[in-house]
N, CA, C and O atoms as a GROMACS GRO file, in nm:
protein
  412
    1UNK      N    1  -1.184  -0.159 -10.056
    1UNK     CA    2  -1.200  -0.018 -10.074
    1UNK      C    3  -1.208   0.049  -9.938
    1UNK      O    4  -1.266  -0.004  -9.843
    2UNK      N    5  -1.150   0.164  -9.930
    2UNK     CA    6  -1.152   0.235  -9.803
    2UNK      C    7  -1.287   0.301  -9.782
    2UNK      O    8  -1.351   0.346  -9.878
    3UNK      N    9  -1.331   0.308  -9.657
    3UNK     CA   10  -1.458   0.375  -9.627
    3UNK      C   11  -1.457   0.519  -9.680
    3UNK      O   12  -1.353   0.585  -9.685
    4UNK      N   13  -1.573   0.565  -9.718
    4UNK     CA   14  -1.594   0.702  -9.766
    4UNK      C   15  -1.527   0.730  -9.901
    4UNK      O   16  -1.510   0.845  -9.939
    5UNK      N   17  -1.489   0.623  -9.973
    5UNK     CA   18  -1.443   0.641 -10.111
    5UNK      C   19  -1.542   0.568 -10.200
    5UNK      O   20  -1.622   0.488 -10.152
    6UNK      N   21  -1.536   0.595 -10.329
    6UNK     CA   22  -1.634   0.537 -10.420
    6UNK      C   23  -1.599   0.391 -10.452
    6UNK      O   24  -1.495   0.339 -10.412
    7UNK      N   25  -1.688   0.329 -10.526
    7UNK     CA   26  -1.662   0.198 -10.583
    7UNK      C   27  -1.640   0.217 -10.733
    7UNK      O   28  -1.677   0.322 -10.786
    8UNK      N   29  -1.582   0.119 -10.801
    8UNK     CA   30  -1.552   0.140 -10.944
    8UNK      C   31  -1.673   0.179 -11.029
    8UNK      O   32  -1.657   0.248 -11.130
    9UNK      N   33  -1.793   0.137 -10.990
    9UNK     CA   34  -1.911   0.168 -11.069
    9UNK      C   35  -1.977   0.301 -11.031
    9UNK      O   36  -2.084   0.334 -11.082
   10UNK      N   37  -1.912   0.376 -10.943
   10UNK     CA   38  -1.966   0.503 -10.894
   10UNK      C   39  -1.869   0.615 -10.927
   10UNK      O   40  -1.748   0.599 -10.914
   11UNK      N   41  -1.922   0.729 -10.970
   11UNK     CA   42  -1.840   0.846 -11.000
   11UNK      C   43  -1.761   0.886 -10.876
   11UNK      O   44  -1.817   0.897 -10.768
   12UNK      N   45  -1.632   0.909 -10.892
   12UNK     CA   46  -1.547   0.954 -10.782
   12UNK      C   47  -1.419   0.874 -10.773
   12UNK      O   48  -1.382   0.802 -10.866
   13UNK      N   49  -1.352   0.886 -10.661
   13UNK     CA   50  -1.223   0.822 -10.639
   13UNK      C   51  -1.240   0.694 -10.558
   13UNK      O   52  -1.288   0.697 -10.445
   14UNK      N   53  -1.199   0.583 -10.617
   14UNK     CA   54  -1.193   0.456 -10.547
   14UNK      C   55  -1.052   0.444 -10.490
   14UNK      O   56  -0.954   0.463 -10.561
   15UNK      N   57  -1.042   0.412 -10.362
   15UNK     CA   58  -0.911   0.403 -10.297
   15UNK      C   59  -0.893   0.264 -10.237
   15UNK      O   60  -0.977   0.217 -10.160
   16UNK      N   61  -0.783   0.200 -10.273
   16UNK     CA   62  -0.746   0.070 -10.218
   16UNK      C   63  -0.611   0.082 -10.149
   16UNK      O   64  -0.520   0.147 -10.201
   17UNK      N   65  -0.600   0.021 -10.034
   17UNK     CA   66  -0.474   0.020  -9.960
   17UNK      C   67  -0.448  -0.122  -9.912
   17UNK      O   68  -0.541  -0.193  -9.875
   18UNK      N   69  -0.322  -0.162  -9.912
   18UNK     CA   70  -0.287  -0.296  -9.866
   18UNK      C   71  -0.140  -0.297  -9.823
   18UNK      O   72  -0.064  -0.204  -9.851
   19UNK      N   73  -0.104  -0.405  -9.754
   19UNK     CA   74   0.034  -0.420  -9.708
   19UNK      C   75   0.126  -0.464  -9.821
   19UNK      O   76   0.083  -0.530  -9.915
   20UNK      N   77   0.253  -0.424  -9.810
   20UNK     CA   78   0.356  -0.473  -9.902
   20UNK      C   79   0.422  -0.598  -9.848
   20UNK      O   80   0.472  -0.680  -9.924
   21UNK      N   81   0.422  -0.611  -9.717
   21UNK     CA   82   0.485  -0.728  -9.656
   21UNK      C   83   0.411  -0.764  -9.529
   21UNK      O   84   0.379  -0.677  -9.448
   22UNK      N   85   0.382  -0.890  -9.513
   22UNK     CA   86   0.318  -0.939  -9.392
   22UNK      C   87   0.395  -1.063  -9.350
   22UNK      O   88   0.408  -1.159  -9.427
   23UNK      N   89   0.446  -1.062  -9.228
   23UNK     CA   90   0.519  -1.178  -9.181
   23UNK      C   91   0.429  -1.300  -9.186
   23UNK      O   92   0.313  -1.295  -9.143
   24UNK      N   93   0.480  -1.408  -9.238
   24UNK     CA   94   0.404  -1.530  -9.253
   24UNK      C   95   0.358  -1.554  -9.395
   24UNK      O   96   0.344  -1.669  -9.437
   25UNK      N   97   0.335  -1.446  -9.472
   25UNK     CA   98   0.298  -1.464  -9.613
   25UNK      C   99   0.397  -1.397  -9.707
   25UNK      O  100   0.394  -1.421  -9.827
   26UNK      N  101   0.485  -1.313  -9.653
   26UNK     CA  102   0.594  -1.254  -9.731
   26UNK      C  103   0.554  -1.191  -9.862
   26UNK      O  104   0.473  -1.099  -9.866
   27UNK      N  105   0.611  -1.243  -9.969
   27UNK     CA  106   0.590  -1.188 -10.104
   27UNK      C  107   0.448  -1.203 -10.156
   27UNK      O  108   0.414  -1.146 -10.260
   28UNK      N  109   0.365  -1.278 -10.088
   28UNK     CA  110   0.226  -1.294 -10.130
   28UNK      C  111   0.138  -1.181 -10.077
   28UNK      O  112   0.017  -1.180 -10.103
   29UNK      N  113   0.195  -1.086 -10.004
   29UNK     CA  114   0.118  -0.971  -9.957
   29UNK      C  115   0.062  -0.897 -10.078
   29UNK      O  116   0.129  -0.888 -10.181
   30UNK      N  117  -0.060  -0.845 -10.068
   30UNK     CA  118  -0.129  -0.788 -10.185
   30UNK      C  119  -0.049  -0.685 -10.266
   30UNK      O  120  -0.053  -0.687 -10.389
   31UNK      N  121   0.021  -0.595 -10.200
   31UNK     CA  122   0.091  -0.489 -10.273
   31UNK      C  123   0.243  -0.503 -10.266
   31UNK      O  124   0.315  -0.404 -10.277
   32UNK      N  125   0.292  -0.626 -10.249
   32UNK     CA  126   0.437  -0.648 -10.238
   32UNK      C  127   0.512  -0.585 -10.354
   32UNK      O  128   0.616  -0.521 -10.334
   33UNK      N  129   0.463  -0.601 -10.475
   33UNK     CA  130   0.533  -0.553 -10.595
   33UNK      C  131   0.475  -0.425 -10.653
   33UNK      O  132   0.500  -0.394 -10.769
   34UNK      N  133   0.399  -0.352 -10.575
   34UNK     CA  134   0.335  -0.231 -10.628
   34UNK      C  135   0.437  -0.131 -10.683
   34UNK      O  136   0.406  -0.055 -10.775
   35UNK      N  137   0.556  -0.131 -10.628
   35UNK     CA  138   0.660  -0.039 -10.676
   35UNK      C  139   0.700  -0.068 -10.820
   35UNK      O  140   0.761   0.018 -10.884
   36UNK      N  141   0.668  -0.185 -10.872
   36UNK     CA  142   0.706  -0.220 -11.010
   36UNK      C  143   0.609  -0.166 -11.114
   36UNK      O  144   0.637  -0.174 -11.234
   37UNK      N  145   0.498  -0.110 -11.072
   37UNK     CA  146   0.402  -0.055 -11.167
   37UNK      C  147   0.455   0.079 -11.219
   37UNK      O  148   0.518   0.155 -11.145
   38UNK      N  149   0.429   0.107 -11.345
   38UNK     CA  150   0.478   0.230 -11.407
   38UNK      C  151   0.364   0.310 -11.470
   38UNK      O  152   0.255   0.257 -11.492
   39UNK      N  153   0.392   0.435 -11.498
   39UNK     CA  154   0.295   0.520 -11.567
   39UNK      C  155   0.263   0.458 -11.702
   39UNK      O  156   0.352   0.408 -11.772
   40UNK      N  157   0.136   0.460 -11.739
   40UNK     CA  158   0.078   0.403 -11.861
   40UNK      C  159   0.047   0.254 -11.849
   40UNK      O  160  -0.013   0.196 -11.939
   41UNK      N  161   0.088   0.188 -11.737
   41UNK     CA  162   0.050   0.048 -11.716
   41UNK      C  163  -0.100   0.040 -11.691
   41UNK      O  164  -0.162   0.138 -11.649
   42UNK      N  165  -0.156  -0.075 -11.716
   42UNK     CA  166  -0.298  -0.097 -11.689
   42UNK      C  167  -0.316  -0.169 -11.556
   42UNK      O  168  -0.236  -0.253 -11.517
   43UNK      N  169  -0.424  -0.134 -11.488
   43UNK     CA  170  -0.466  -0.200 -11.365
   43UNK      C  171  -0.608  -0.252 -11.390
   43UNK      O  172  -0.692  -0.179 -11.442
   44UNK      N  173  -0.632  -0.378 -11.354
   44UNK     CA  174  -0.762  -0.440 -11.377
   44UNK      C  175  -0.829  -0.464 -11.243
   44UNK      O  176  -0.772  -0.525 -11.153
   45UNK      N  177  -0.952  -0.414 -11.232
   45UNK     CA  178  -1.031  -0.434 -11.110
   45UNK      C  179  -1.159  -0.504 -11.151
   45UNK      O  180  -1.228  -0.463 -11.244
   46UNK      N  181  -1.190  -0.611 -11.080
   46UNK     CA  182  -1.312  -0.686 -11.107
   46UNK      C  183  -1.412  -0.652 -10.997
   46UNK      O  184  -1.386  -0.673 -10.879
   47UNK      N  185  -1.528  -0.600 -11.040
   47UNK     CA  186  -1.628  -0.552 -10.944
   47UNK      C  187  -1.767  -0.583 -10.997
   47UNK      O  188  -1.801  -0.543 -11.109
   48UNK      N  189  -1.846  -0.653 -10.920
   48UNK     CA  190  -1.984  -0.686 -10.956
   48UNK      C  191  -1.998  -0.742 -11.097
   48UNK      O  192  -2.085  -0.701 -11.173
   49UNK      N  193  -1.909  -0.836 -11.131
   49UNK     CA  194  -1.918  -0.904 -11.259
   49UNK      C  195  -1.863  -0.828 -11.379
   49UNK      O  196  -1.878  -0.874 -11.492
   50UNK      N  197  -1.800  -0.714 -11.356
   50UNK     CA  198  -1.744  -0.637 -11.466
   50UNK      C  199  -1.595  -0.614 -11.442
   50UNK      O  200  -1.547  -0.614 -11.328
   51UNK      N  201  -1.523  -0.595 -11.553
   51UNK     CA  202  -1.380  -0.565 -11.547
   51UNK      C  203  -1.360  -0.416 -11.575
   51UNK      O  204  -1.400  -0.366 -11.680
   52UNK      N  205  -1.298  -0.347 -11.482
   52UNK     CA  206  -1.268  -0.205 -11.496
   52UNK      C  207  -1.120  -0.192 -11.526
   52UNK      O  208  -1.035  -0.240 -11.450
   53UNK      N  209  -1.088  -0.127 -11.638
   53UNK     CA  210  -0.950  -0.112 -11.680
   53UNK      C  211  -0.907   0.032 -11.657
   53UNK      O  212  -0.966   0.126 -11.712
   54UNK      N  213  -0.804   0.049 -11.576
   54UNK     CA  214  -0.750   0.180 -11.544
   54UNK      C  215  -0.610   0.193 -11.602
   54UNK      O  216  -0.538   0.094 -11.617
   55UNK      N  217  -0.572   0.315 -11.636
   55UNK     CA  218  -0.436   0.343 -11.682
   55UNK      C  219  -0.366   0.430 -11.578
   55UNK      O  220  -0.421   0.531 -11.533
   56UNK      N  221  -0.245   0.390 -11.540
   56UNK     CA  222  -0.169   0.465 -11.440
   56UNK      C  223  -0.130   0.600 -11.496
   56UNK      O  224  -0.067   0.610 -11.602
   57UNK      N  225  -0.167   0.705 -11.424
   57UNK     CA  226  -0.138   0.842 -11.466
   57UNK      C  227  -0.025   0.904 -11.384
   57UNK      O  228   0.046   0.991 -11.432
   58UNK      N  229  -0.008   0.857 -11.258
   58UNK     CA  230   0.095   0.915 -11.173
   58UNK      C  231   0.140   0.812 -11.069
   58UNK      O  232   0.063   0.727 -11.026
   59UNK      N  233   0.265   0.823 -11.031
   59UNK     CA  234   0.326   0.737 -10.930
   59UNK      C  235   0.415   0.826 -10.845
   59UNK      O  236   0.506   0.892 -10.897
   60UNK      N  237   0.389   0.830 -10.715
   60UNK     CA  238   0.466   0.919 -10.630
   60UNK      C  239   0.480   0.865 -10.489
   60UNK      O  240   0.407   0.775 -10.447
   61UNK      N  241   0.575   0.920 -10.417
   61UNK     CA  242   0.592   0.891 -10.274
   61UNK      C  243   0.556   1.015 -10.195
   61UNK      O  244   0.592   1.126 -10.232
   62UNK      N  245   0.483   0.994 -10.086
   62UNK     CA  246   0.443   1.105 -10.000
   62UNK      C  247   0.473   1.065  -9.856
   62UNK      O  248   0.496   0.948  -9.826
   63UNK      N  249   0.473   1.164  -9.767
   63UNK     CA  250   0.490   1.134  -9.625
   63UNK      C  251   0.363   1.070  -9.572
   63UNK      O  252   0.256   1.084  -9.631
   64UNK      N  253   0.374   1.000  -9.461
   64UNK     CA  254   0.262   0.920  -9.409
   64UNK      C  255   0.136   0.998  -9.375
   64UNK      O  256   0.027   0.941  -9.374
   65UNK      N  257   0.146   1.126  -9.348
   65UNK     CA  258   0.027   1.202  -9.308
   65UNK      C  259  -0.036   1.281  -9.424
   65UNK      O  260  -0.115   1.372  -9.400
   66UNK      N  261  -0.003   1.247  -9.547
   66UNK     CA  262  -0.064   1.312  -9.664
   66UNK      C  263  -0.204   1.256  -9.683
   66UNK      O  264  -0.222   1.153  -9.749
   67UNK      N  265  -0.303   1.321  -9.628
   67UNK     CA  266  -0.440   1.270  -9.631
   67UNK      C  267  -0.517   1.303  -9.758
   67UNK      O  268  -0.628   1.254  -9.777
   68UNK      N  269  -0.462   1.386  -9.845
   68UNK     CA  270  -0.533   1.420  -9.968
   68UNK      C  271  -0.559   1.297 -10.053
   68UNK      O  272  -0.651   1.297 -10.135
   69UNK      N  273  -0.480   1.192 -10.036
   69UNK     CA  274  -0.502   1.072 -10.118
   69UNK      C  275  -0.634   1.004 -10.084
   69UNK      O  276  -0.682   0.921 -10.162
   70UNK      N  277  -0.692   1.038  -9.970
   70UNK     CA  278  -0.821   0.980  -9.930
   70UNK      C  279  -0.940   1.069  -9.965
   70UNK      O  280  -1.054   1.025  -9.957
   71UNK      N  281  -0.915   1.193 -10.004
   71UNK     CA  282  -1.023   1.286 -10.034
   71UNK      C  283  -1.095   1.246 -10.162
   71UNK      O  284  -1.036   1.187 -10.252
   72UNK      N  285  -1.222   1.279 -10.169
   72UNK     CA  286  -1.299   1.246 -10.288
   72UNK      C  287  -1.243   1.318 -10.409
   72UNK      O  288  -1.186   1.427 -10.397
   73UNK      N  289  -1.261   1.258 -10.524
   73UNK     CA  290  -1.207   1.316 -10.646
   73UNK      C  291  -1.315   1.329 -10.752
   73UNK      O  292  -1.429   1.289 -10.732
   74UNK      N  293  -1.276   1.383 -10.863
   74UNK     CA  294  -1.369   1.396 -10.974
   74UNK      C  295  -1.333   1.294 -11.080
   74UNK      O  296  -1.217   1.255 -11.095
   75UNK      N  297  -1.431   1.250 -11.152
   75UNK     CA  298  -1.409   1.149 -11.254
   75UNK      C  299  -1.409   1.010 -11.194
   75UNK      O  300  -1.432   0.993 -11.074
   76UNK      N  301  -1.384   0.913 -11.276
   76UNK     CA  302  -1.373   0.775 -11.231
   76UNK      C  303  -1.225   0.744 -11.217
   76UNK      O  304  -1.157   0.719 -11.316
   77UNK      N  305  -1.175   0.747 -11.095
   77UNK     CA  306  -1.033   0.726 -11.072
   77UNK      C  307  -1.010   0.616 -10.969
   77UNK      O  308  -1.098   0.583 -10.890
   78UNK      N  309  -0.890   0.562 -10.972
   78UNK     CA  310  -0.848   0.460 -10.877
   78UNK      C  311  -0.715   0.503 -10.817
   78UNK      O  312  -0.620   0.533 -10.889
   79UNK      N  313  -0.709   0.506 -10.684
   79UNK     CA  314  -0.585   0.535 -10.614
   79UNK      C  315  -0.547   0.414 -10.530
   79UNK      O  316  -0.627   0.364 -10.452
   80UNK      N  317  -0.425   0.367 -10.548
   80UNK     CA  318  -0.370   0.259 -10.468
   80UNK      C  319  -0.260   0.317 -10.382
   80UNK      O  320  -0.182   0.400 -10.428
   81UNK      N  321  -0.252   0.273 -10.255
   81UNK     CA  322  -0.137   0.316 -10.177
   81UNK      C  323  -0.096   0.212 -10.076
   81UNK      O  324  -0.176   0.130 -10.030
   82UNK      N  325   0.033   0.218 -10.042
   82UNK     CA  326   0.093   0.125  -9.948
   82UNK      C  327   0.215   0.191  -9.885
   82UNK      O  328   0.260   0.296  -9.931
   83UNK      N  329   0.267   0.130  -9.784
   83UNK     CA  330   0.388   0.183  -9.720
   83UNK      C  331   0.509   0.155  -9.808
   83UNK      O  332   0.513   0.057  -9.883
   84UNK      N  333   0.608   0.243  -9.798
   84UNK     CA  334   0.732   0.226  -9.873
   84UNK      C  335   0.843   0.298  -9.800
   84UNK      O  336   0.814   0.393  -9.728
   85UNK      N  337   0.968   0.260  -9.813
   85UNK     CA  338   1.017   0.144  -9.885
   85UNK      C  339   0.989   0.014  -9.809
   85UNK      O  340   0.955   0.014  -9.691
   86UNK      N  341   1.005  -0.093  -9.880
   86UNK     CA  342   0.983  -0.225  -9.823
   86UNK      C  343   1.077  -0.245  -9.703
   86UNK      O  344   1.196  -0.216  -9.712
   87UNK      N  345   1.025  -0.292  -9.594
   87UNK     CA  346   1.095  -0.322  -9.468
   87UNK      C  347   1.135  -0.200  -9.387
   87UNK      O  348   1.185  -0.215  -9.276
   88UNK      N  349   1.114  -0.080  -9.439
   88UNK     CA  350   1.142   0.043  -9.364
   88UNK      C  351   1.038   0.148  -9.404
   88UNK      O  352   1.072   0.250  -9.463
   89UNK      N  353   0.911   0.121  -9.373
   89UNK     CA  354   0.801   0.201  -9.429
   89UNK      C  355   0.786   0.340  -9.366
   89UNK      O  356   0.709   0.360  -9.273
   90UNK      N  357   0.862   0.434  -9.418
   90UNK     CA  358   0.856   0.571  -9.366
   90UNK      C  359   0.773   0.664  -9.454
   90UNK      O  360   0.745   0.778  -9.416
   91UNK      N  361   0.734   0.617  -9.572
   91UNK     CA  362   0.653   0.696  -9.665
   91UNK      C  363   0.538   0.610  -9.717
   91UNK      O  364   0.522   0.494  -9.680
   92UNK      N  365   0.459   0.671  -9.806
   92UNK     CA  366   0.355   0.599  -9.878
   92UNK      C  367   0.385   0.605 -10.027
   92UNK      O  368   0.422   0.709 -10.081
   93UNK      N  369   0.370   0.491 -10.090
   93UNK     CA  370   0.376   0.483 -10.236
   93UNK      C  371   0.234   0.499 -10.286
   93UNK      O  372   0.145   0.425 -10.243
   94UNK      N  373   0.211   0.593 -10.376
   94UNK     CA  374   0.076   0.624 -10.425
   94UNK      C  375   0.073   0.606 -10.577
   94UNK      O  376   0.157   0.661 -10.649
   95UNK      N  377  -0.025   0.530 -10.623
   95UNK     CA  378  -0.048   0.509 -10.766
   95UNK      C  379  -0.185   0.568 -10.799
   95UNK      O  380  -0.286   0.529 -10.739
   96UNK      N  381  -0.188   0.662 -10.892
   96UNK     CA  382  -0.313   0.726 -10.932
   96UNK      C  383  -0.342   0.687 -11.076
   96UNK      O  384  -0.257   0.701 -11.164
   97UNK      N  385  -0.464   0.639 -11.100
   97UNK     CA  386  -0.499   0.595 -11.236
   97UNK      C  387  -0.639   0.641 -11.273
   97UNK      O  388  -0.722   0.675 -11.188
   98UNK      N  389  -0.663   0.641 -11.403
   98UNK     CA  390  -0.794   0.684 -11.453
   98UNK      C  391  -0.861   0.572 -11.529
   98UNK      O  392  -0.794   0.490 -11.592
   99UNK      N  393  -0.992   0.567 -11.522
   99UNK     CA  394  -1.070   0.463 -11.588
   99UNK      C  395  -1.062   0.481 -11.739
   99UNK      O  396  -1.083   0.589 -11.793
  100UNK      N  397  -1.031   0.368 -11.806
  100UNK     CA  398  -1.022   0.370 -11.952
  100UNK      C  399  -1.137   0.296 -12.018
  100UNK      O  400  -1.187   0.337 -12.122
  101UNK      N  401  -1.178   0.184 -11.956
  101UNK     CA  402  -1.287   0.108 -12.015
  101UNK      C  403  -1.351   0.015 -11.911
  101UNK      O  404  -1.293  -0.015 -11.807
  102UNK      N  405  -1.471  -0.029 -11.944
  102UNK     CA  406  -1.546  -0.125 -11.861
  102UNK      C  407  -1.587  -0.237 -11.955
  102UNK      O  408  -1.640  -0.213 -12.064
  103UNK      N  409  -1.561  -0.360 -11.912
  103UNK     CA  410  -1.597  -0.476 -11.995
  103UNK      C  411  -1.690  -0.566 -11.920
  103UNK      O  412  -1.732  -0.670 -11.973
   0.00000   0.00000   0.00000
């Protein structure tokens, strides 16, 4: 989780960022396939012994200096972002999702 963002068990926006490609580990990079996620897909986050299930509400590309994705939000939300496109990262791929359930 990025500093100054919430955790899944706290009201607000949880933000995760990771690489799509890292030399030496290639396709095993955490967000290598993030572009394959679609609206209405589920994202599962495991935090402090609980499973948080989010539903993707939006998927977009923004320029690298779009800092609003780091700003605090309302509700229990999860934002994922990474560089895009793969091998020529001139933008950010942003996935915005909302909490659906906690197990």
